N, C-alpha and C positions, 0 to 999 in steps of 0.2 A: 505493501501500500505505500503510496507517494506521501511524502511529509506532509505536503500541503492538505491532502485529504485527512490526515491525523491530526493537524492544526485545527482546520474547519469543524471536525466533529468533537475535537475536546472543547472548542469555545460555543461550540452547539449546547454539547452537555452542560457548560457554564452559565449559558443563557438560559436554558430550560431550568436551572437551579435558581434563578435569581427570583423569578416569582415564589417558588415552592420554600425558599428562604423566607421571603418576607412574610408568607401566610405563616408558616412554623411559626418563626419569631413570635409576630404578630399576634398570633394565637398564645404563645406562652406568656407573653408579656401582658396581655388582657386577663388570662386565666390568674397572672399572678399579681395583678394590680399594680405593675411596676415594670415598664418596659424598659429601664434601663436595665433592672435585674435579668432580664430577660439577656439584653444585648450583653452583659457580662458573663453569662453562661454559656452565651452562643461562642465568644471570645475563648474561654476557658477550653471548650469542646475543638477549637479551630486552632489553640495552639497546641493542643497534644496532638491533634492529626498532623500538625505540620513541622511539629518536634521528629514524628515518626518517618513522616518524609526525609525531613534532612539527614538524619541518620543513614537511612535506607541509601541516600544517594550521595550527596558530597561530604558529610560528616560534620561535625560541630566548628572543624579548625576554617570553615566556609565564613563564619560570625565574625572571626579575627579580622578580615577585610572590610568588614562593616565599617572600623574605624577611619579607614582615611576615604571612605566615601564623602561627600559634598552633602552638608547637612539638610540642604533642602529635600534631597531625596526622601527623608524620614518623613516628610510630610503626608507621605502616602498613606500611614497608620492614621492619622487623624481624619483622612478624606473616608477611610473604610468604616471607621469609628461613627464618623457624622452619616454616611448612609445607613450604616446597622441601626444605629439610634434613630434615626429620622422614620426608615421603611418602620420598625418595629413600633412607633409612636402614631406616624400617619394613616398605614393601612388599615387598621380598624375602623377609622373612622371616614377615609375617604375611598377604599374600598382597594384593595391588590391591583386590579387590574388597571384602575386611575393613577395609583402610585408609581406602578410599574411605568405605564405610559409618559409618565413626566421623567422617571429614571431614561428608560428607552432615549426620548427626545434629548436630555443634555448629554447622554452618550453620544448621539450623532452629531450635534454640535460640538462638542470638545473634542472628539475624535478627528473631527473635520480639520478643525483648528490646529491640532497637537502635529497631526501628519502634514499638511500646507505648509508649515512652519518648521518642522521637523524639532518641536521642543524635546526637550527631555531627553536627548539622544535618540529619538524615534527616526525610522527611515522617511525622509521626504517625500510626499507625494502631494503635488501641486493640485489643488482644487478648481478643477476645470469645471467648465459649464455642464460637461455632460455629468460629471462627478457630484455637482451641486443638484443637479435636477435627479441623479439616483439617491440621494440623501432626503429630497424634497419628497419624492415619490415613497421613501421608506416611512417619512416621519406622518405621510399621510394615510398611509396603510396601517400605520399603527392608531393613528385619531380614528379611524373608520373603525374600527376594530372598538374603539370604546363608544363610540355613538348608538351602535346597536342595542 
């Protein structure tokens, strides 16, 4: 199987997981009457899973290389925390579909900008009229799924 197919299937699975994550954590947060506690539990479970993968792949010595990384790269952790906290709080009140719609819209917009300018070391990919049209079509499709 070509690497690009594996990458595409991996990201498809990750995309499928986002609304499932939202629904599960929102339900846990509602059940506990504490969305932040549900988010904390999610991060503890995620940390455990990540440590298992770390030891199975590159090992803990890879963590030592983080000391030399630019500090702004660590902001990704805050963005993950913001996403998990916001989806856990918002989804029960706004609906998982509506919440994920706006997450997807934000992802489309920010991904286009990151790729266009090659931000954060991303491979540059110009935002052509064709690509912008495709993104607009994707956004319209996501919008239509929520209108019905």
